[in-house]
N, C-alpha and C positions, 0 to 999 in steps of 0.2 A: 487386515483392512482391505475392503473391497477396492478393486482397481478404479472404479468410478469415483469413489470417495477420495482416493489418493490423487486422482487427476484433478478433481475439484479443488482440493487443497493446494496443489502445486500451481494451478492456474490462478487461484486467488492471490497467492503470494507473488507470482510473476506479474500479474496485473498491477498490483500495488507498487512493486519495485519499478516496473517500467514507467508508470505514470510519474513517480517521484524522480526518476532519471530524466524524463522529458522536461519536467519543470526546471530541474537544475540546468540542463543543457540550454534551454531557451533563456533562462535567467542569465547565464554566463554570456550567451551570444549578445544579449541586449543590456549588458551590465552598465555601460555608459549612459544609455537612455534611461534606465531605471534609476541610476544615481541622480541624474538631473531632475527627473520627475519627482523623486522623493524630496529633493531640496526645495522645489517650488510647490510642493503639496499636492501634486497631481496623482500620486501613487497610493495615497493612504487607504482608500477603499479596496483597491485591487490587492494591496499588500495584506490586508486583513483576510480577504477571501483566499488568497494563496496560502496563508498561514493556517486557516481553518481547513483547507483541503489537505495540506500536509499532515496536520494533526489527525484528521479523519482517516487518512490512508494508513497512518501508523496504528491507529486503533483497529482499523479493519484487519491489518496484518495480525495483530494480537488475537482478534476474534477467530480468524482462520486457524491460527496455531492452537488456540484453545480447543477449537472444534476437532482438530487433528488429535490432540492429547485425549480428549473425551472418547473419540472413536477407538483409539488404541487401548484405553483402559477398559472399555466395554468388551473388547475382544478377549481380554484376560490372557489365558495360556493357550488359546487356540493357535495352531500353527498353519492351518489351511483355511483360507477365507472361502466362504461359500459365495458363489456368483449367482 
């Protein structure tokens, strides 16, 4: 697999994971505020958006991994990648 493709795949997975981690860290930091907001109905729309973002990031990671698998399969038995 070409080094540029490998870097693209690694960066895509890192991007997705880092964004998910940031969402989790911020959610934990503001857990009390979020709980109260949910109780009084002020968090419904934001909660939907965050869930959609999380779902989309998971799908994105699967797409990146599928791209990686496709690239490896196209290489077949080649042992030296051409640059």
